[in-house]
C-alpha positions in Angstrom: -103.8 -34.5 -147.5 -103.2 -34.3 -143.7 -99.7 -35.9 -143.9 -98.6 -33.4 -146.6 -100.0 -30.6 -144.6 -98.1 -31.7 -141.6 -94.9 -32.1 -143.6 -95.4 -28.5 -145.1 -95.8 -27.1 -141.6 -92.8 -28.8 -140.3 -90.7 -27.5 -143.3 -92.2 -23.9 -142.6 -91.2 -24.5 -138.9 -87.6 -25.3 -140.0 -87.4 -22.3 -142.1 -88.9 -20.1 -139.4 -86.5 -21.4 -136.8 -83.5 -21.0 -139.1 -84.5 -17.5 -139.8 -84.9 -16.6 -136.1 -81.9 -18.5 -134.8 -79.5 -15.6 -135.1 -81.7 -13.4 -132.9 -80.6 -13.1 -129.3 -82.6 -15.1 -126.8 -81.7 -13.8 -123.3 -85.0 -14.2 -121.5 -87.2 -17.3 -120.9 -87.4 -19.5 -117.9 -85.3 -21.5 -115.5 -87.1 -24.5 -114.0 -86.3 -27.2 -111.4 -88.3 -30.2 -110.4 -88.0 -33.7 -109.0 -89.5 -36.3 -111.3 -89.7 -39.8 -110.0 -86.9 -39.1 -107.7 -84.6 -37.7 -110.4 -83.7 -34.0 -109.8 -83.6 -31.9 -112.9 -82.8 -28.2 -113.6 -83.1 -26.6 -117.1 -83.0 -23.3 -118.7 -84.8 -22.4 -122.0 -84.4 -19.2 -123.6 -86.8 -16.8 -125.5 -86.3 -13.2 -126.9 -88.8 -11.5 -124.6 -90.0 -11.6 -121.0 -93.5 -11.7 -122.4 -92.9 -15.1 -123.9 -91.2 -16.3 -120.7 -94.6 -16.0 -119.1 -96.6 -17.6 -121.8 -98.3 -20.8 -120.8 -97.3 -22.8 -124.0 -93.7 -21.8 -123.5 -93.9 -22.8 -119.8 -95.3 -26.2 -120.8 -92.6 -26.7 -123.3 -90.0 -26.0 -120.6 -91.6 -28.4 -118.2 -91.6 -30.9 -121.0 -87.9 -30.4 -121.6 -87.3 -31.2 -117.8 -89.4 -34.3 -118.0 -87.4 -35.4 -121.1 -84.0 -34.9 -119.3 -85.3 -37.0 -116.3 -86.4 -39.9 -118.5 -83.8 -39.8 -121.3 -80.7 -39.2 -119.2 -78.8 -37.4 -122.0 -75.1 -37.1 -121.6 -75.0 -33.5 -122.9 -77.0 -30.9 -124.7 -76.6 -32.4 -128.1 -77.7 -35.7 -126.9 -80.8 -34.1 -125.2 -81.8 -32.4 -128.5 -81.9 -35.8 -130.1 -84.0 -37.4 -127.4 -87.8 -38.0 -128.0 -89.6 -35.0 -126.4 -91.6 -36.3 -123.5 -94.9 -37.8 -124.7 -94.2 -37.4 -128.4 -92.6 -38.9 -131.5 -90.7 -35.7 -132.1 -87.2 -35.0 -130.9 -86.5 -32.1 -128.6 -85.1 -30.2 -131.7 -88.2 -30.7 -133.7 -90.4 -29.7 -130.8 -88.3 -26.6 -130.4 -88.7 -25.8 -134.0 -92.6 -26.2 -133.5 -92.5 -23.8 -130.6 -90.6 -21.1 -132.7 -93.5 -21.5 -135.3 -96.3 -21.3 -132.7 -94.7 -18.5 -130.7 -92.8 -16.5 -133.3 -89.6 -15.9 -131.4 -86.2 -17.6 -131.3 -86.4 -20.4 -128.7 -83.5 -22.3 -127.4 -82.9 -25.0 -124.9 -79.7 -23.7 -123.3 -78.5 -26.0 -120.5 -79.6 -28.7 -118.0 -78.3 -30.5 -114.9 -79.5 -33.8 -113.7 -79.0 -35.8 -110.4 -80.2 -39.3 -110.2 -78.9 -40.4 -106.9 -79.5 -39.1 -103.3 -82.2 -36.7 -102.2 -83.2 -34.0 -104.5 -84.9 -30.7 -103.7 -86.0 -28.2 -106.3 -86.8 -24.5 -105.8 -88.0 -22.0 -108.5 -87.6 -18.3 -107.7 -89.7 -15.5 -109.2 -91.5 -17.6 -111.6 -88.4 -18.8 -113.3 -85.9 -16.1 -113.0 -83.8 -18.4 -110.9 -84.0 -22.2 -110.5 -81.9 -24.2 -107.9 -81.4 -27.9 -107.4 -80.0 -29.3 -104.3 -78.6 -32.7 -104.0 -78.3 -34.3 -100.5 -77.0 -37.4 -99.2 -79.0 -38.7 -96.3 -79.1 -41.8 -94.0 -81.4 -44.6 -94.8 -85.1 -43.9 -93.9 -84.5 -40.2 -94.1 -85.4 -39.7 -97.8 -88.8 -38.1 -97.1 -88.1 -36.4 -93.6 -89.9 -33.2 -93.4 -87.1 -31.5 -91.4 -84.6 -32.4 -94.1 -87.0 -31.4 -96.9 -87.4 -28.0 -95.2 -83.6 -27.8 -94.7 -83.1 -28.6 -98.3 -85.6 -25.7 -99.4 -83.8 -23.3 -97.0 -80.4 -24.1 -98.6 -81.9 -23.8 -102.1 -83.3 -20.4 -101.3 -79.9 -19.3 -99.9 -78.2 -20.5 -103.0 -80.9 -18.4 -105.1 -80.3 -15.3 -103.0 -76.5 -15.3 -102.4 -75.3 -17.2 -105.5 -72.3 -19.0 -103.9 -69.6 -20.0 -106.5 -68.6 -23.2 -104.7 -70.1 -25.8 -102.5 -67.2 -26.1 -100.1 -63.8 -24.3 -99.6 -62.0 -27.5 -100.6 -63.3 -27.0 -104.1 -61.4 -23.7 -104.5 -58.2 -24.5 -106.2 -54.9 -24.0 -104.3 -53.5 -22.1 -107.2 -56.4 -19.6 -107.0 -55.8 -19.0 -103.3 -52.0 -18.7 -103.8 -52.6 -16.2 -106.6 -55.3 -14.3 -104.3 -52.6 -14.4 -101.5 -50.0 -13.0 -103.7 -52.2 -10.2 -105.0 -53.7 -9.2 -101.8 -50.2 -9.3 -100.0 -48.9 -6.9 -102.8 -51.9 -4.5 -102.3 -51.6 -4.6 -98.5 -47.9 -3.8 -98.6 -48.6 -0.8 -100.9 -51.3 0.6 -98.6 -49.8 3.5 -96.6 -51.9 2.5 -93.5 -49.9 -0.7 -93.3 -46.4 1.0 -93.7 -45.3 0.3 -90.1 -46.9 -3.0 -89.7 -44.6 -6.1 -89.4 -44.8 -8.7 -92.2 -46.4 -11.4 -90.2 -49.3 -9.0 -89.2 -49.8 -8.1 -92.9 -50.0 -11.8 -93.7 -52.5 -12.4 -91.0 -54.8 -9.7 -92.3 -54.5 -11.3 -96.0 -55.3 -14.7 -94.5 -58.3 -13.2 -92.7 -59.5 -11.7 -96.1 -59.3 -15.0 -97.8 -61.2 -16.6 -95.0 -63.8 -13.9 -95.7 -63.6 -14.9 -99.4 -64.7 -18.5 -98.3 -67.5 -17.1 -96.2 -68.9 -15.1 -99.2 -68.4 -17.6 -101.9 -68.6 -21.2 -100.5 -72.1 -22.4 -99.4 -71.0 -24.5 -96.6 -68.8 -21.6 -95.1 -71.6 -18.9 -95.6 -73.6 -17.9 -92.6 -76.9 -19.6 -92.6 -79.3 -16.9 -93.7 -82.1 -17.9 -91.4 -79.9 -17.9 -88.2 -77.1 -15.7 -89.3 -75.0 -16.8 -86.3 -73.9 -20.1 -87.5 -72.3 -21.3 -90.8 -74.3 -23.5 -93.2 -72.2 -26.5 -92.3 -72.7 -26.1 -88.6 -76.4 -25.7 -89.0 -76.6 -28.9 -91.2 -74.5 -30.8 -88.6 -76.8 -29.5 -85.9 -80.0 -30.8 -87.7 -78.4 -34.2 -88.4 -77.5 -34.5 -84.7 -81.1 -33.7 -83.7 -82.4 -36.3 -86.1 -79.8 -38.7 -85.2 -79.1 -39.3 -89.0 -76.6 -38.3 -91.7 -77.0 -35.3 -94.0 -74.4 -34.1 -96.5 -74.8 -31.7 -99.3 -73.3 -33.4 -102.3 -73.9 -30.8 -105.1 -76.2 -27.9 -106.1 -76.9 -26.2 -109.6 -78.2 -22.7 -109.8 -79.4 -21.3 -113.2 -80.4 -17.7 -113.6 -82.2 -16.9 -116.9 -80.0 -15.2 -119.4 -76.9 -15.0 -117.2 -73.8 -14.6 -119.4 -75.8 -14.0 -122.6 -74.8 -10.8 -124.2 -78.0 -8.9 -124.5 -78.5 -6.8 -127.7 -78.4 -3.1 -126.7 -80.8 -2.2 -129.4 -83.4 0.2 -128.4 -86.9 -1.3 -128.9 -88.5 2.0 -129.8 -85.8 2.5 -132.5 -86.3 -0.9 -133.8 -90.1 -0.2 -134.2 -89.4 3.1 -135.9 -87.1 1.4 -138.3 -89.8 -1.0 -139.4 -92.2 1.9 -140.0 -89.7 3.8 -142.4 
């Protein structure tokens, strides 16, 4: 009875995934793609780097991205209830099947989706980092090669330098005030500044905050390929040359396993404990 067999396997899959759900999955793959104009970036975790390179696992990740593009879920819970791309199973059920096939805890962790503007995807080191850039461009420039190249350059910069913000205007005022307070106190306690007037110390502190912007805000960072101009100046330059409009609206960068507490268990010790 094929139906009974399928049901049995599905139940077995549920049991297997429940059993493995407690195990830490901090490896896997981050993936970004533009599907029918919709930009998608996802992270799916597995327990070992080995599985992250497995073809079936990678296909599953790409299927999750296609599901995000098509289903437009509001959040992760909604995504898990969507029909997995090209099947009658939900993403949850498909994930359970993957656990059964691959034998590790597998977990869809997060996603981002941009359905307007011009999207450019970049995957670094086979899925260690994935970046999705979302640009707003003037009409008729959606497929412009120069802008596509610019988007790729910016995505690579985001992958390499991991800016926390898009623009300094996104850094909250209270954060800056707090930084100012802390840095002023530090500067005043530094014996090297003992004889410097207050306004000079304040200027130094403001200089350091400017430096913070240059390190942590993409548009204020030095454009890596040129290094003499900021990213925002470079974008303005390209827009001027093309006679069109280019603005970075948003970006998302996922690094596989970031922020997940990895088990410090020694693999050799784990194998040894199985033998005893």
